[in-house]
C-alpha positions, -999 to +999 in steps of 0.1 A: +143-239+046+171-222+020+166-194+005+171-184-030+183-152-041+180-136-075+198-103-087+185-079-114+164-047-115+123-044-111+105-032-136+100-049-181+130-019-195+157-040-174+141-073-179+165-093-208+201-071-194+225-086-184+223-074-145+191-096-138+202-135-155+196-139-116+157-127-118+152-148-153+171-179-133+144-174-109+118-173-127+130-203-148+132-225-115+093-215-101+081-224-141+099-257-143+098-273-105+059-257-098+061-230-074+033-203-061+026-179-075+051-142-071+037-117-045+049-091-028+072-090+005+101-083+018+110-050-005+112-075-035+088-107-054+088-141-034+073-177-043+067-203-023+075-247-034+096-269-027+127-285-044+134-325-035+129-327+001+141-291+006+112-258+009+129-233-004+120-195-009+126-182-041+127-138-035+132-115-067+143-076-045+123-051-063+153-023-040+174-023-072+206-037-073+222-015-054+202-021-025+194-056-027+211-062+010+178-043+023+157-072+008+178-103+011+182-089+049+148-085+059+138-126+047+163-135+072+158-117+098+120-130+100+134-165+086+165-166+111+184-180+089+219-182+091+240-173+057+246-209+046+215-214+032+214-185+010+220-189-026+219-153-046+222-162-085+243-131-099+257-119-130+298-127-130+320-107-157+349-124-149+335-159-164+330-165-198+296-163-213+277-203-211+302-206-173+287-211-144+302-217-110+293-215-073+313-198-043+305-193-005+324-169+012+352-145+001+351-110-011+318-095-035+345-083-062+327-043-067+297-062-078+271-035-063+240-063-055+267-085-041+287-052-019+253-050-006+244-083+004+275-085+025+265-050+045+235-066+051+241-097+062+279-109+058+302-122+030+293-167+042+262-170+020+270-196-015+270-174-046+256-189-078+284-167-103+274-169-143+293-159-163+289-130-190+319-119-196+340-085-194+333-055-220+369-052-219+375-018-200+364-013-165+343+021-180+323+006-200+309-017-173+285+001-169+265+000-201+273-035-207+258-051-178+227-024-179+219-038-216+204-065-230+215-096-244+229-097-284+203-120-302+234-140-307+236-149-268+204-164-267+211-201-274+241-204-246+219-178-222+192-206-225+207-238-215+227-224-186+193-211-176+176-245-180+206-256-165+206-240-132+169-257-125+178-290-139+203-283-114+179-263-089+173-302-067+212-309-063+220-270-048+190-273-023+203-305-012+240-289-008+256-307-040+271-279-053+292-307-079+255-317-091+245-288-092+277-282-119+274-312-140+234-303-144+241-271-158+272-288-180+250-315-196+224-286-210+257-267-221+281-287-237+258-326-234+278-358-242+277-370-274+265-410-266+279-440-276+248-453-289+238-426-316+240-435-349+267-431-373+260-407-401+255-420-439+287-405-447+309-423-416+291-459-424+306-455-465+345-485-472+369-462-473+396-464-503+416-488-479+385-512-473+374-515-510+378-544-536+402-537-558+390-531-598+385-557-623+414-530-640+435-539-614+433-577-620+458-600-641+437-609-672+423-639-671+434-666-706+401-678-717+412-695-753+403-732-748+437-741-778+459-757-769+498-731-768+513-750-798+480-747-816+478-712-808+519-706-817+515-727-850+484-698-861+507-669-858+522-683-889+500-687-910 
């Protein structure tokens, strides 16, 4: 079994915060892949289902971000999971908005949710780092992550979340490369070579246009002979 964890804070007032992008990703996965209803357990909300051939438990800790490890630790202990069977979706200040990367192990980089997870299960779990950008100064970080996404972020945010859902079966199967490709196809879809050209792309350019009549040498339509024409000039 795999455990997918989304980090965030519980309550309607936090639902659209940048810090809650992990919750958003899990909600989309649950909806798109027919998971069971959310129910309370392990100090959080859980939903059970399958991604491909893998049984997966989705977990949204309701302990608030700084104590996420309490919830995750309880689930890991109950199901006797290894850290390598845990995938954590979280906001990432060090990635630009719409960027998404998968990482295994390493430091928590000051992220309080990851700090709590490190203390509970160690650092060797997988992380889906979902870029939200940086406010520019460390003193502004707290207010930035606890503020709602701007309206201008709506399109790329929806693409990233849907991409995470598209690639979730690949992630559960242990293929982060295919997972990230699924996200990329949502964020920056490739243009098909079979896409019909626009009307303005099919018009002939100046170089291919048929020369105009005015540029052609004049045609002599007089049927009289040259001698007769010369004599007519002196009449």
